[in-house]
N, C-alpha and C positions, 0 to 999 in steps of 0.2 A: 631718617625715615621721612618720606613725604606721603601725605594722604590727600587724594585728589578726587573732587567730585565735579569740577568745572570742565566737563567732558566725560569720558568714561570713568567709572568709579575704579580707582587704582590705588595700590600701595607700592611705593618705590623704596628700595633699600640701596643706598649708595648709587642712586640713579638708575637702577634696574628694576623693572616690574617684577613682583612676586605673585604667585598664584593665590587668589583669594576666594576661589570657589565659584559656584554657579550663580545665576542671576538673583535668586531670592536671598542667598547669603550676602551678595554685594548690596542688596537693598537694605538688609539689616545694618550693614556697615554705614551706608549712606545716612540712614535715620540717626544713628548715633553720632556721626560726624557733624550733621547740621546742628545738633544740640550738644556739641562737644563741651565737656566739663559741666554739664547739667544732667540731672537725673531724667531718664526716660522710663516711665513706668512700663511694666510688662503689658498692661492693657493698651497703652499708647503704641508700644512697639508692634503688637499684633494688629492694631487698627491701621497703622501707617504702612505696614508691609503687606498685609493680606486683606484689609478692609473686611468685607462680609464673606470672603471666600477662605475661611480658616481651614488649615489642613487638619487631618485626624491627629489628636493629641497635640494641639497647637503649642501649648506651653513647653512641652518636651522638645518639640522640633526647634522652637526658638532658642531653648537652652543649648541644644546641640550646635546650632549655628554660632551662638556666642562663644561657646567653648572652642570651636575651630578658629574663630577670629582671634581669640586670645593668643593662640599659638602663632598665628600669622603676624600679629602686632608685637610679640614679645621682644622687649629691648627698646622699643620706640614709643609705645603707648600702652595703656592699661585699661581693660574693661573690668570695672568693679561692680559687685552686687551691692546696692544701697537703696534703702527706703522703698522697698517693694518694686525696684526696677534696676536699671543698669546706668552707669555713668562711664563715658569714655574719657579718661584723663589723658590729656595731651597738650603740648605746647601749641597754642593757637597758630603760631607762625609755621607749624608743620602741616597745617590744613589750608589748602589753597583758597577755600571759600572765606575763611576768617581772615586770611592775609589780604584777600581782595577788599573786604569791607574795611579793614584797618587802613589800607592805602587810600581808598576813596575818601574816607573820613578825614585823614590827614591832609589830603589835597585841598580841602576847603580852607585850610588855615596856613599853608606854607607857601614860600616863594617858588620852591621847586615843584609846584603842582603838576606841571606837564610831565616831568620825569616820573612822578608817583603814579599818575594815571596811565602812562605808557606801560609801566611795570605791572599795574593792575590788569590792563588789557591783555598783556602777554600771558597771564595765568589761565586764560580761557583757551581750551583745546577743541571746542565744539559746543554742542548743546549740553547743559548740565544734566548729570545722571544718565548719560547715554548707556543703553543696554539694560536698564532696569526701569520698572514702571509700577505704579500703583496710583490710586486717586490722590493720595497725599503727595506723592512724589511729583505728579503732574502739576498740582497747585503750587508747590514750592518752586518747581522748574519755571513756571510762568512768572512768578514773582521775581526770581533771580534774573530772568531775561529782561524784565523792566529795569532792575538795578543796573544791569550791564549796559542797556541802551542809554540810560541817563548818564552813566559815567563816560561812555564813549562820546556822547554829545558834548559834554564838558571838555573832554580831551581835544576834540576837533576844534572847538572854539579857541582854546589856548594855542593849539598848533597853528591855526590860521593867523592869530594875533602875532605869532613869532615868525611868520613868513614861510610856513611849511606847506603852502598850497599845492606845489607840484607833486609831492609824494602822497597827497591825500586823495587825488582825483579818482583813482581806481576804487578805493574803499568807499568813497562817497557815492559813486555811481551805483555800487551794489546796495548801499543802505537806502538810497533814494528809490531804487527799483523795488526793494523789499517793503518800503513804507511810502507809497506814492502820495499819500495825503499829509505827510508830516512836514509842516512848513519850516520848522527849524532846520531839518535835514536839507530840504530844498534850498533854503537860503545859504547854508554852508557850501553846498555843491555849486550854486550859482557864483558865489564869491570866489571859490577856488578856480572855477573855469575862467572867470573874468580876469583874475590875476595871472593866469597862465596864457593869456592872449586868445582865449577861445570865447569871445563875446557872443558870437552867433549861437554857440552851444548853450551858453548861460541863458540867453534870451529864449531859446527854444524850450529849455527846462521850465522857465516861468510860464510860458504859454501853455504847456502841457498841464502844469499844476493848476493854473487858473481854470482850464476847461474841466478838469476832474472835480475840483471843488464845486463848480457850478452844477455839474451833472449829478454828483453823488450827494452833496450836502446842501446845495442851493446857497452857497456862501462865496464871498470874495476872499482873496488873500489878505492877510493882516497888513496894517499900514507899513510896518517896518520892512516887509518883503516887497511891497509896492515901491517904497523909497529906494531900495536896492536896485530894483528893476529900472527905475528912472536914472539912477547914477550910471548903470551899465550902458543904457541907451545913449547917454550923453557922451560917452567915451568910445562908442563903437565906430570903427573906421567904415568908410563906404565899401560896400561889397562889389566884387568884380561882376561884370555882366556875364550872362550865361554863355555868350559866344567865346569868352576868354577862358572858360573852364573846360578842360578835357574830361569826357566821361567815357572811358574806353573799356569798361568792364563788359565782358560778354554776358549774355542772358543768364540769370541765376538758374542753377540746376535744380532738379528735384532732389530733396535732401531730407535726411532724418538722422536723429541721434547725434553722436559725437559731442555730447554736452561737456564732458571733461576737457576735450581738446579745444572747444570753443572758449571755455573759461580760461584756459592757459593762454590762448591767443589774446583774449581781452587783457589779461594781466600783463602780458609782454608788450603789446603794441599800443595800448591806450595810456594816455598820460605822458609825462615828460620826465626823462632822467638825465638830461643834458647831453645825450648822445642819440644818434639815429636808431630808433627801435627797429630791430631786424629779427624776423622769425623764419626758420627754415623747416617746412613740413616735408619729411622724408619718409619714403616707404616704397614697397614693391609696385611694379606697374599694375594699374587697375585697382589699387587699394582705396582710391577715393581722395587723393591729395588735391586734385584740381577742384573737385566738388566742394571740399571743405574750404579751400581758399576763397573760391567765388562766393560761397554762401556767407562766409564771414565778411568779405568785402562789401557785399550788397547790404548786409545787416547793419554795417557801420558806415555806409557811404556818407551819411549826413555828418559824421565826425570829421570829414575831410572836405570842407566846403570849397577848397581851391582846386579840387579835381582828383581823378583817379586815372593812372596810367596802367596799361596792361600789355604784356608781351608774352607770346608763346615762344620760348627759346629753342624748341624742337630738339631738346637734348636726346630724347628717345622717341623714335617713331619711324614711319616708313621713309621719311625724307632724311637724307644724309648729305653733308655733315650738319651739325647744329648751327643755329642762326648766330652769326657773328655779332658781338656787341656794337660794332660800328654801325651795322644796319639798324639795330634796335634804337640806337641813339638818334639816328636820322629821323626815324618815325616819331620819337618822343619830342624832338625839337620842333618839327613841323606841327605836331599837335599842340605845342605850347605857343604857337603863333609865329615861328620863324619861317620866313619864306624859303622854299626849297633852294633857291639860288643863293641864299644868304647863309646856308648851313656851312660851318667851317669844314675844311678838309682835315683828315687825320683823326685817329681815335682820341688822342689826348685833348685836342682842341674841341672836339665835339663834347667830350665828357666835361670839360671846364665850362663850356657854354651852358650845358644842361644843368650843372650844379648852380650856376649863377641865376638861371631862370627860376629854379624852384626854391631858392634860398628864402627862408622866412614864410613860405607858403605851407599851409596844412594840406599835404597831398599824400595819397596812398599810391605806392608803386607795387604792382603785383607782377612777379617774374615767374612764370609757370614753366615747368618741365626743363629745369636747368641741367646741363650735362656736367658742369663743374664750376668751381669758384671763379675761374678765369672769365667765364661769361658774365658773371654777376657783379664783380667788383666795380667795373667802370660805370655801372648803372645805379650805384648807391649814392643818393644825394649827400651833400655835406651838411645840410641843415637838420637839427634835431626836431624841427617842426614837421618833417616828412617821416613817413613810416613805410617800411619795406617788408613785403611778404613773399617768400620764395618757396617754390615746390620743386622737388627733384627726387631721384632715386638714390642719390648719394648724400652723405651727411654734410658735405661742404665744410670740412674741418677748418679751413683757413678763415672762413667767415666767423666761426665761433672764436678763433684765436684773435683775429684782428679787429673785429667789430662787436664782439660780445653777443653774437647772434644766439638766439634761443633755439636749440635743436628740439624739434617735436616729432618723435617717431610715430608713425601712424600704422596701426595694426588692423586686424579684422574687426568687424562689427560684433557686438554682443548678440545673443539670440534675440533679445527684445528689439535691438536696433535693426537687426536683419528682418524681423517681422514687420517693423515699421517701414522699411524700404519697400517690402512687398505690398504693403498697404498703399504707399504712394504710387506704385506701378499699376496695381490691379484694383484698388478700391477696398474699403474696409469690409463690405458685405461679402465679397468673394473670398477674402482671406478668412473671415469668420466662419464661412461655410465649410472650410477644410482645415481645421486647426492642426490636425496631426500631419497632413501633407505639408503645410506651411513650415512646421518645425523640421520636418525631414529635409525640405529644400534648404533651409538655413544651415542645418547641420552638414548636409552633403557638400554645400559650397563653403563650409567653414567660415561663414560670415564675410566672405570676400565680395565686396560690392559689385565689381564688374561681372563676376561669375553669376551672382544672383540676377543681375539685370539681363544678361545674355540668356540664362536658363529659362526665364519666364517671357522671353521675347514673343514666342509663338502664342503663349497664353494671353498676352496683351492684345495681339492682333486677331486672335480667334477665341471668342468667349466660350466656344464649345470645348476647348482644351482644358482638362481638369488639372489641378496642381498635383494630384496623385499620379497622373500620367507623366507629367514633367519630372517628378521625383523618380519614378520608376525608370524612365529613360536615362536620367543622370546616373542612377545607381548602376545600371547595366553597362552604359557606354563610357562613363567617366569623362575625361578631358575632351574626348571627341565631340561631345555635345556642345562644348563651349568654343568650338572652332568655327570659322567662317571662311568659305573658299575665296571670296572676292573682296571682302571688306576687312582689312587687317585690324582697324580700330575696333571692330566688333568681334574680335577673336582673342580670347585670353591667351592661347599659346603664342600667337603673333606678338601681342603686347609684351609678354614675358621675354620672348626671344630678342627683343630690341635691347634688353639689358646685357645680352651675351656679347654684343658687338665690341664692347669696351673691355672685355676680359682677355687675359693672355691665354695661350693654349694650356698652360699648367692650371690656370684657374677654371677653365671650361671643363677640363678632365676631372678636376676635384668636384665641381658642381654636379656632373653626371654621376660620379661615384656616391656622392652624398644622397642622391635620389634613390639609390638602391641599397644603401647601407642599412643594416638591421637596427631596429629600435626607434623610439620617438625622438631622440636627440643624440648628441655625440660630444665627446671631449677632444681637445687637441691631440693628446697622445694616441687616441684611437684613429684620428684623421691621419696622423703620421703613418700608422700601419696600413690604413686603407689606401693611401696614395703612394706608399713605398718611399716616403721622403723622411727628412730629418724633422725633429720637433720644431726647430726654428722655421723651416719652410712651411710646415703645417700651420703654424701661427700666422705667418705672413699671408698665406692663401686664405685662411679664414677671415683675417682682417679685411682683405680685399672684397670678399663675398658679403661680409657684413656691411661694408661701405657701400656696396652696390644694392643693398636692401634685398638680396637674394637669400641671405641667411640671417637669422636672428641670434644675437648674443643674449643668452639667458643667465640667470643667477648660477653661482657655484661653478663657473668655468665651462658651462655647457652651451652647445649651439644646436639650433633646430631650424626647421623650415615650416611654413604654412603647408598644409597637406596638398593644396593644388600646385604650389610651387614645387613641392617635392615630386608630385606626379609628372610635372613638366620636366624636371631634372632627369627623372628616370627615362624619359623618351630620348634624352641626349646621350645616355650611357651607351658604351660600346660592348659588344660580346666579349671582347678581351678583358673587360673589367671584372670578370669572374676571379681573376688573380687577386684583385683588390679585396673582393669578398673573402677569399681564402685567407689573406693576410690578416684582415680585421677579425675574422673568426678565431684565428690562432692567438691574436692579441687578447681577446676576451677570455678564451679558454685558459691560457697559461696564467693570466692574472687571477682568474677565478680559482684555479687550482692552488696557486700560492696562498690566496685568501683562505681557502678551506683548510690547508695545512696549519695556518696560524690559529684558526678557530678550534681545531681539534687535532693537536699534535699526536695524540695517542691512537688515532685512527690508522688502520693499515694503509700503507702508501701504495697507491696505484698511479703511476706516472703516465701522462699522455706522451705521445711521440713529440719530437722536437718541433718548434715552430718554424714557419717559413723563413727563409733567409731575410735578414734585416728587420724582423719583427722584434721589438723590445717590449716585453711585458712591463706593466707599471710596477715599480718597487713599492711594497707595502711594509711599513716598519713594524707593525704590531697587530694584535687581534682587533683592537678598537678601530684602527684604520681599515682593516680587512672587512669588518662588519659594515662600516660606513660606505665603503666602495661597493660592496654587494647590494646594499640598500639603494644606493644611487643608480646602479646599473641593472637592477633586477629586471625591469621590462625589456631592456636591451639584450640581456643574456638569454631570456626566453625567446626573443625574436631571433637571436643568433643561432640558437638550436634549431629553430624552424628553417632558417636559411641554409644551415649546414645539411639538414635533411634533404632539402630540395636539390642541393648540389651533390648529393650522394656521399657526403663526407661522414660516414657512419661512426668512425672513431670519435670525431668531434662531438657528435650528437650524444654518444654514450658518456664521454668524459665530462661534458657540461652538466648532464644530469647528476653525475657523481659529485662534481665540484659544488653544485648548488644544494646538495642534500642536507648538510648540516645547517646552512642558512635557512632553508625552507622549514626545517624542523623547529629551530629556535624561534623563528618569527611567526610560526603558526600558519604558514602558507601551504595548507594541506592539499588544496586542489591543484595548485601550481606544481607541487611535488609529484602528484599522481600523473598529471599531464606530461610532465617532463620524463618521468620514468616509463610511461607507456611508449613515448617516442624512442627512448633508449632500448626498450624491449624489441621494437621493430629493427632498430639498428644492430642489436646484438646478434640477430639472425644472419647478418652479413660479416660478422667478426669470427675469427678462427678459434679463439681461446675459449675452451669450455667453462673455465672459471668465470668468465664474463657473463655467460648465460646463467650460471648459478646465482651470482651476485644480483643480476638484474631481476630474476624471479623473486629473490629475497627483498630487494628494495621495492619492487612493485607491490609485493604482499604487505610490507610495512606501510606503504602509502595508502593502499586500500583500507587497511585497518584503521588508520587515523581518519579516513573519510567515512567510516562506518560501513564499508562494503565487506562484511566479515566473511561471507561465503567465498567471494573472489579472493580475499586475502588468504584464507586457509588454503585454497587451491594453489595459489602461486607459491606459498611457503612449503607446502607439501612437495611441489615439483622441485623447489630448490633443495630440499632435504634429500629427496631421492637422487638428484644429480650429484650432490655432495657425497653421498654414500657410494654411488657408482664410481666416482673418481677418487675415493678415499681421501677427501679433503676435510681434515678435522677442523680447520679454522672455520670454513663455511658451515659445517655441521653445527658448531658451537653458536655462531652468530644466528643461524636460522632457528635453533632451539630457543634462543633468547627472544627473537622476534615473535615466535609462536606464543610465548607467555602473554604478550600484550593482546593477541587475538583472542586467546581463550579467556583472559580476564574480561574482555569486552563481551564475550559470549557467556559470561557468568558461570564459568566452570573453573574456579580457583584451584581445585585439586589437580586438574589436568595442566593448568598453567604451572603449578608448583612442580610437577613431574618434569616439564620441559626445562624449568629453571635449574633443577638439580642436574639434568643431563648437560646443560650448557656449562655449569660450574665444573663438573667432572672433566669435560673436554678442555676448558680453559686452563685447568691446572696442569694439563699435559703440554701446554704450548709455551710456558714460561713467559707469559705476558701479564705482569702484575695488574695493569689497569683493567684488562679484560676479566681477570680473575675477580677483581673487586666488583665489577659489574655483575658477575655471576653471583657473588656472595650477597650483594644487595638485593638481587632479584629473588634469591631463595629466602632471604629475610623478610622481604615484603610479602611474599605469598604465604609464608609461615604465619605472619601476623594476621593476614586476612583469614587464615584458617583457624586462628585463635591460639596458636602455639607461640606465645610471646617470648618465652625463654629462648627458644631456637631462633626466633626472629631477631631478638636483641643481640645474641651472640654473633650471628652472621653479619648483621649491619655494622656492629662495632668493629669487626674485623675488616669489613669493606672500607669503613671510614679511615681506619689506620693506613690501609694500603693506598687509598686515594690521596691522602695527605702526604704520605712518604714519597709518592711518585708524582706529586704536583698535578693532579687531575681535578681542577676545581669544579667542573660540571658534574663529574662523578661524585665528588664530595657533597655537592648540593643535593643531588638525587638521594644520596644516602641519608643526609640530614632530614630530608622530607620523610623518608621511611621511618627514621627514629622519632620524628615528630608524631607520626601516626601511631607508632607503638606506645609512646608516652601518653598520648591522648586516650588511646583505647584502654590503657591500664589505670586511668584516673589521674595521672600526673600532668594536669593541664598546663601548669606553669612551665615545666620542662618542655612540654610540647611547643609552647609559644617560643621559647628560646631556640629550639631546633629549627622551627619554621622560619623564624626571622633571619637566622644565619644562612639558611638555604636561599631565602629571597635575596639577600645581599649578594650572594655569589651568582645567582641567576641573572639579576639585573646587571651586575658588572660585566657579564659576558653576553648580554643582549638576548638572553633566552626568554622572550616574552611568552612563549607557549607554556613553559614550566612556571613562570611567574604567576600566570593565571591559575594554574592548578594549586600551587603552594599557597597563594593568597586565599583561595577558596578554603583550603584545609585550615589555614591559620584562623579564619573567621570562626570556625567551630570551636577551636581552643579558647578564643576570647569569649565566645558566648557561654561556654561551660563555666568560665570564671566570673560570669555576670558582667563582663566588660562590653556592654552593648555598643557604646560609641566606637570603640576600637574594632569590634566585629563589623559594624556598619562600614567603616572606612575601608577595610581590606576587602570586604565583599563588593563595595563599589569598584575597587581596582579590578577585581576578578571579573565583574560584570562587563566593564568597559573592554577589557581584553577579549573576553569570550565573544562579544559582539564584533570586535574588529576581526577576529579570526573565524567568524561565521560558525560558531559552535552554539547552535540554537538551543539544544537540549540543556547544555550546561548553563547558558544564560538564563533560560526560563527557571531553572532550579534556584539559582542565586537570586533572581528577581523576586521570587516568592519569599525567600528568607528575609530580604530587605523589607518587603511589605509587612511581614510578620513583626519586624523590628519597629514598624511605624515610620520608616524612612519615606521621603517624598516620592510620589509615583511618577512625576514628570520625566525623570531621567537622571543620569549621574551628574555630579558636579562638573561644570565645564572647565 
């Protein structure tokens, strides 16, 4: 077990984090860890965690938190009650804070001090106690920051003494920028820069520090720093004249945000690693690659005193073909002072001359808009003193393989960054005047920099144009607003279209199909169905589109597009592509149907028609895999149903509603279920089978019931029952009677619900379906219990439990155990009730039925409370509350929230 506070407060078991509760509970753990193996009195604990803002019944709350932490730490550490307080007994080596202090202390006495301090530095994962706060925590955090700073300063001194200057530059630049008046840090950085051949940078750092000290403190640098400055001056080589230094960077663009990407470029490109630092910024057209590269280059121009070279390689643009490296090298050589008539002929000779001229010089080479690695490779210097920054729409994989280039994918701006871009374009006052419209614009453009710039072009030139008008136009006209008839560079569709030139016909077709495919993202097996290809071809095409920055590869094998790229892709799709939509709809339908069968094998089987030729549904091995697939594809399945409706594929619409019904019920997606079944009801009017209409009214009624629409639910179920009677369909009559029990229970008429349960059971017994008969028995038992007839209730529920177990119906077994728990609790046997409820919870959780987990956890809390087990009651009620909130069950959530308040639980929210 590892216990960590040098970063987020964490407990790791076998290297994996375990859940330790909400912020206040983590704060309690942090307090005990700081004083590990020493007694912390209850008064100290309350003061350090809450200060003057004590909760109601503070001592009891603290006791509850300590009890929970004991369970978390069991086996690795112990929290004991001692001397009016608590002591956390643990091996100090298991606590990162105490291990850090031990290592720092030993470093003062041992020869391997550098290794010890490096190990100590590696224990820090961020600021101490991240995610928790109190006045005491803040004071300790500040003290620890000073300890860390001092230890790091000692470590850097030792590393510099052992020749580690090259690896330290990036770290020291950050430390010096964070502590601009610290002379020890400034001296360390100056020494590292000097030893790395960057005398000019070292001298500039001294000049900056001297000016700051004079302005802010009225002081001069210490004598030892002035001596270092003089030693560097004495060894500094003569600087080249301005005429010898190329300064080819274009004017810096308006720029905002991208702090993370700029930091990554700093880490990759600054300092020396013995090889040429190369970074490749890749992304879709118009995403801001050139803006980022030029901003970084100008920001660090002084780091490259021997010059900056720049070339637009024209990989994607109105001009075709891309610029040849031979032509770029000619321009670079003349910029470096070679007379045009002395430039060698031939690509290899030019490249060799170029590498010779830049050898040993600290130069930045910016290669913008590369089409491929073949353009870039001849332009990479051979000297590690040079730095190369490349932009392009492709990843340029061979640069990563051959030169260790850092690939930096560039995506959309965050909302704050998008707002910042509008501020640079329009001014802070104008943006502040229309905050809602500003956010609308950023959201409508999806944080796409070029789209934002184009969208507000008219607002920039015409102050009378409001941002609300721009947003309304963009919402109404979409991509058309971002087009330009005469200037391709000012048109997002044109900029994106340049990427298509280098795609094969197969890749272009797939790109268009992905633009109209249902759902927010897609997997390779679905793409195979969409394109009518093999799985291997689908992977190949997706890889090409990812390489072209037209498709994003996302976690868990999923692929997606930026919304604007997707809109553009849709404009390239052909009308014949409806066949692709039909194929992918069949893929989703038949995989969802197979998943539903795995989730509920006792459900009556209603098969959809065969899939389109060549469509291969995804094989799912078991119910767990089925639930995981439905979870991952939920949004896409709902979108597929809408697409099928638009195409008039009514059978697909109906069967998708049916295939999703079990999943929707178990996950508590009540409103999605209702929307899905209402769409199926429209589709059922186009289908010939009367049983389909009966089922649909029944399913719509059940969905309405779960959403609290009880009048509508009753109406649909009455229609279903009338149709089932007319067509002499005993199965549907039984199912509908069972559905009506829920509606009448919600309408507070248990007697009427009981009558429907008895009718359902009688019909089920004629159908020779044991699992259905067991459902009927359980329903009769439940409502008998609600009416106070506990003998009848117990008899029916025990019979139901035996049938469910015999026929291996675990969800039915869990439902019945919940009923038996209610019966035991109602008759005063609360211990037995706890046992029944806990077994039910285990089964519901094992089968992903979070809807019923919420209900049963709620019930279990009552049994614990009746036994006086307040802590256990609080725990399960927290579980119920979280699930009720996730499932948007406001009335149930409010009821449980009040119970927790009555228990004295914290009011801020459930444990995180």
